N, C-alpha and C positions, 0 to 999 in steps of 0.2 A: 684240545686248545691248552696252550701253555699257561699253567698256574703255578702257584707256590705250593706243589704238591707236598704230601707229608713225606715223601721219600727224599725229596730235594731238601727239605727242612731238616730231616732226620740224618741225612748224610753229613751236613755241617756239623751236627752235634755229635755224631759218631767219629767223624775226623778229629775233633776236638778232644773227644775222650781218649782216641788212640794216640794223639800226639802230646797229650798232657796239657794242652791249652786250658785256661780256667774258664768255667761257665757256672751258671747257677746251679746245674745238677751235679757239679764235681768240682769240688774246691782243691782236691789234691789227687794228682795221678797215682793210682796204686804201684807200688814198687817191686812187689813179689808176685809169684804166681798165685799164692795162697790169697793175697789181697785182690788181685783181679778176679780170682773164682768168687770170692766173697760178694765183690760188686755186682758182677753178672750172675745174680741169683734171683732177682725179681722180674716179673713181667715187663716192667718198664725198662729196667736195665738191660734184659736180654733183647729187648726190641731194638735198643741202640745199637747193640752188638750186631744183631741181624742186619740193620741198615748199613752198618759198617762194612758188612761183607759185600756190599754193592759198590764201595768206593773203588776197588781195583778196575771195574768196568771202565771207569773214566780214564784210565792210564792206557787203554789200548791204542789212543791216537798218539800218545807220547809219553814214554816213562823214563825219559832221560837217555834212551838207548837208540830207538828209532821212531820216526814220525810215521804215521798212517792211521789206519783205523781198520776195522775188522774187513771193510770192503777192498782194502788195498792188495788183497790176494788177486784181485782181477789184473794186477799187473803182471801176473804170471800167465794170464789167459790170452785171449786172441783179440780182445777188443780195446784194451788200455795200455797206454804208454807211460813209462816212469816220468819223462819230462824233466823238469827242474832246470838249474842254472848250466848244468854241464854234465858230462859223462862221470864226473868225479863227485858231483853234488847228489846227495841221496845214493851213495855208492853201493850199499847193501841192497838197495831196491834193484839198481841196475844189474848187479850180480845175480840177484833172484830172478829177475826176468829172463836172464840168459842162462839159468840153471848152471851157475858156477859159483854157489856160496862155499864158504870154508868154515872150519870150527872157529876160526878168529874174526870172521865176518859173516854172521848168519842172523836169522830173524829172532834174536834172542829176547826181544820184548815180548813176544807172544809166550814164551816159556815162562818168563819172570812174573808177567802180570797174571797169567792163568794160574801159575801155583800160589801167588799171593792171595788170589780168590779162593782157592781150594783150602788154603790154610785157615782163612777167616770163616769159611763155612764149616769145616771141622771144628772150630773152637766154638761156634754157636751150638752145635748139636752136642758138643761135651757139656756145655753150661746147662743145656735144656735137661739132658738126662740127669746130671748131677741136681740140679734144682727140683726136678721131679721127684727124685728118690728122697730128697730132703723135705718134701712137702711144701715148698715155698711157691710153687706154681701150680696151675690146674693142668689136668690131663689134656683137655681140649685145646689149651693153649699150647702146650707141649708137641701135640701132634701137628697142629698147623704150622709151627715154627720149624720143626724138624722136615717136614715135607718141603716148605719153601727153601730151607737151606740145602736139602738135597737136589732140588731142581736147579737152583743157582750152581751148585758144585758141579752138576752134570753138564751144565753150560760151559763152564770154566774147563772142564776136561774134554769136551768136544773140541774146543779151539785147539788146545795144545796137542790133542791125539790126531787131529787131521794133519797138523803140520809135521809132527814129529814121529807119530806111529809107536815107536818103541819108547814107552814112557813109564815112570813110576806111578803106581796107583795106590793111594793110602786113603783110608776114610776115618782116620783118628789123628788128633794132634800129635805131633812128634816131639821128642826131646832131643837136646843137643846131640847126643850120641847115636841117635836113630840113623840108619842108612837102609833106605827102602830099595829092594831089588827091582830091577827093570822088567816090565812086562812086554811081551810081544804085542804087535798091533792088534791081533785077535784076541788075546787074552786081555788086554787093557779095555778093548770095546766090550768085551762080555761083562766085565766087572762095572764098567761105567752104566751100560745100558740095564743090567739087572737092578743096580741100586736105584736108577731112575724109575723103573717099573715099581719098585717097592714104594717109592713116593706117590706114584700115580694111584696106585691101588690103595693108599690110605683114604683117597676120596675126601679129603679135608680142605682143599684149596677152592676157592671160587673159579669158574670157568673164565670170568672177566672180573677185574677189580672195578670198584668204585672210583669215581673221579678222585677222590682224596686220597686213595691207595695207589694211584697209577704209578708204576714204576716197579712194584712188586711182582715177583714171578707168580703166575696163576697155573691153574689146571692146563689152560690152553697153551701157556708157555712150555709146560712139561710135554704135552703133546707134540709140540713143534720141535723141541730138542729131541724127542724120540724118533721123529719121522726122519730128521736130519741124520742122526746116527744110523738108523737102519738103512736109509736109502744110500748113504755113503759107503757103507759096508756092504751093500748089496746082500743083505740078510733076508732072503725071500722068505724064510720061516716065519718072520715077523712082519711081512708086508700086510697080511690081513689085519693084524693089530694096529699097524699104524694107520690103515685105511679107516678103520673103526674110529680112531681118534680124530681123523680129519672130519669125519661125518658128524662126530659130536660138536666140533667147532662150527661146522656149517649149520647145524640145527640150532646154534645157539645165538648169543646176542652180538654177533659180529656180521658186518656187511661191508661190501666195497664202498668206499668214499665216492660219492657221486662225481667229484672233479679229481682227476688225477694230479692236476696242477696244485690243487689246494692241500695234497698230501705234504707237500714239502714247505708249507708255510707254517709259522708258529701256531696258526689255528688248526692245522692239520695234525699236530702233535696229540697222540692219545685219542685220535678220532675213533669211529666205529670200526674202522680197518686195521688199527694198530692192535697187535698182540704183545709185542715186547719192544722197548725202547730203551736206549741209555739216556738218562736225563742230563741235560746241561742247562745251565742257568746264567742270566746276567743281572744287572742291576745291584743293589747293595750286598747281596749274598756273594757275588762273585769275588773271590780272593785268589783264584788260581794264577800262578805266574811260573816263570822259569826257576825261581827259587823256592816255588812252593807247588810242585807238580801235582801232588796229591790233594791240593786245595780244592774246595768246591768252587764251581764257575763254568766257564765256556769250554769250547773245544778248539784245538788247532786246526781241525781238518779244513774248513773253508779257506782258512789262510793258505794252506798248501795248495788248494785247487784253483785259487783265483788267478786271473791274468796278471801279468807283470809289466807294469809302465805303460802299457797301451791304453787306449780308451775304449772300455766295453761299450757295445752297442746299448746295452741295458745299463742306463746310468745309476741304477740302484746297486750295481755290482761294484765293490771296492776294486780299484786297479793297482793295488800294490801286493797282490798275492805272489805266490813262488812258483806258479805255473807247473804244477805237479799232478799226476794222475790225470793224464791227458787222453781222450777217446782218439782212437785210430781214425784216419780219414774215412775208411770204408764205412764207419758208422752212420755217415750222411746217408747211406743207401738203405738203412734198416727200415725205416718208417714209411709207410705210404703217406700220400698227402693228407688223407683224412685221418691219419692215426694221431689221436690227441697227445700221445706220449712223446712224439718226436721233438717238438719245440721245448716240451717241458724237461726232457731229459738232456738235450744238446743246446748249448749257446754256441752259435756259429759266427765267430767274429773273424774269420779269415780276411776279409777285405780291410779290417782295422789292425789286424795283428798278422801280417803275412808270414813273418819269420818268427818273432818271439824267441823265446829261450829253446833249451834242447828239446828236440823231438816235437817241438809245436807243430800242430796240423791246423790251427785255427778254431779247433772245437775244444769247448770246456764243459765239464760236466754240471750242467745247470742246477741239479737237484741240491747240491750242497755248496754253491758259490757263496762267498762272503758278501751278505746284503746288508746295507746300511739299515733297512727297515727290520732286521732281525736282531738289532742291538738296542736296547732301552738306553735313554739318557741317565747319566750318572752311573754307568756300569764300571765296577771296579775291576781288579786285576789287570793282567798285561794286555797290551794292545792286540797281540797276535793269538790270544788264547780267550777271548771275551766273546767268540761267537756262541750264540746260545742255541744252535740247532741240535735238537736231539738226533741221535743216530738211531735209524729204524733197522731193527734186527729181524723181526718176523711180521709180515703183513698178511691179512686175509687173502690177499691175492695169492699169496704162495700156499696157503691152505687149499684152495680151489686147484691150483696147477698139481700140487702133491696129490690130491685125490684123484685127478684126471689120470695121472702117471701111474698111481697105485691101482686104480680100477683096471686100466689096460694091462699091467704086468700081473695082476692075479687073474686074468680072464674074465673080468667082471662085465656088466652091461655096457655096450659101446655107447648107447644113446645118453646113458648117465655121464659117462666120461666126456662125450661131446658137450654136454650141457654145462659141465664145469668150465671146460675151455671156452665156451661161448660167453660166459659170464665176463671172464677177464677181457676177451676181445671186444665185447659190446661196450664195456666202460670206455675203452679206448676209441669208440667210435666206429668200429669195423663191424659191418652187419653181414658180410659175406661168411656163410658158415663152413667151417673147417673140421675135417675129422681129427679126432684126437688120437693120432698116431704118436708114438714116442718121438719121432723127429719134429712133428708140428708142436707138440708140448714143449720140447726143448728150444725150438725156435722162439715160441711165445714167452718162455722164461728168459731168453736172451734179450728180447725187447723189453719186457716188462721190468727186469731188475738190472739193466745196464748200468754197470758202476756201483752196484749194491752188494758185491761180494759173493754172488752165487754162481757165476759163469765158470771160473777156473775149477771149482769144485765138481761142477757138473761134467765138465770135460774129462776129469780124472776118474770120477765114478762110473761114467759111461764108456771108458776105453775098451772093455771086454764084454760089453753087453750086445747080445745078438739082436739084430733088427734095427740098429741105430746106424745111420749114416756116418762117414768119415768127418763131416763137418762138425760132429758133435763128439768126437773122440780125441783125447789128449795127443796120442802118438801120432795122429794124423793132422791135426789142426794146429799144434803147436810147433811149428817148423822153424828154423833158423830164418831170418830175414835176408833175402838176396838183393832187395831194392831200398833205397832210402825211403824213410817214412815221411819225408817233406821235401819241398824244393831246395832247401839247404843243403840237402845231401846228408842229413843225420841218419845213422843206422840205429837199429834197436836189437832185437834178439839175436845173439851171436850162436846159440847152440840150440838143438832141438830138445823138446821133452822126450824122454824115455822112461820106461816103467821103474828103472832104478832111481829116478829123480822124484818119486812120490813123497819121499820123507826127506826133509831138509837136515843138514848137519846139526848135531848139538853142539853148543858152544864149549870151546875148550875151558872156560871159567867153570861151567857146570861139571864137566868131566873131572876137573881137578877136585872140585868140592865134594864130589860123590865118592873119593877114595876107592876107585876101582868097582863100585857098584853099578856104574853106567857104562855101557859100550856105545861106540861111535856108530852111527848110521852109515857104515862103510860101503854100502851099495851105492851111494850117492856118487862116489867118486871113480866108479868102475865105468 
């Protein structure tokens, strides 16, 4: 349930610390590195610094470069369209969906935001190590803080690694003269996953946070990041380890929320199914605006998704949205009549919005639509970014489906894998038992997580996996559109996915700043 969690409050304090705004705990912004180091030397102040390391998470939806959120990767998949006002509106996403990005027009926001997060985590770890050596903090506090910062850092690295592959990896704060060499995708993966393993093996984080600490990375968060890394890498040597972690979560204090619909309400935030979310807030704390993108507050994403101008069949839905991130028409066929996820996932307004904006199909992603009931009276910040919907990153449903897949891929007990799949289907109201084959698990992931940013990565990671049908392989499923996506005649994907499109181009701005230490992902252009 949405509350004024310590992380939300702390983010406001941390943001003020980092931007120099006056507050009771900080009368004057430190002006030198020495002064900053002296300030972040107590447990209270290092906690502020740690909470500040979560601030970049807020900017994945918009950092001044591109709109979106982590789920917008699905625009490159087979179920979601870019939409928007025209083919030139959200141009970077239209190009991404057609696999024709350039160094001048690429998904630079994921690079910038992720490395902002890495930088913040590195600084927290340095403060802890220095303060522990100075005797100003306890060893127990130091271990827990380092572990949490490492888990969060691994998450940031996972985002940028999946998009770019060939990335710099560094685990210490940089000076102005430092130029970090670029790692290959395999070397970057090994560095990230090994460092995450070191945090996991410390065994100092709780499996689940208390309500007051909701938002902090936990041991379960670490396990889910680990599984995402090794499953995307298809690192079969670590599959048993990942499966063991999933089983720890399953044996722990998590469970499927009884109602799939309630997951997407304010009351569903940080419920028993939630493992990791990005916290957003409304009310008096909300100060985010176009002039203050890093300010604490709401998210832009519902504004992006909402219908534009038409009358939504659900009158709780605001009708001044931007019509972006649109489900393809075939998504109507995904859900059986008795599947509770269908109406929760898709708002079908085709009769009321037969044409709409570019690539409109009449379908909208119901999970994150802009709802008046999700905004408190007296909310501050800009109109378009005051939506208070937390972004769900890892849910217990994914733990179960990870466990089912890993059980199958490690030759484990079939009945156990079937049981994991059955739980997810059962919550949706599907009583017919289905064998947990890779195809069936991937189909269930597609239904369960439609629009949540899982599908595109599933298609890519399964592209060369034996025993998986073409429906779940990127090179077979992500073909160029030959028919319009709606009655207006709007076209969508212009080029097919090929293996050389796995990593997007690095921004020419980053290449210039790196002074020769970064090389372009040239394979993308072949």
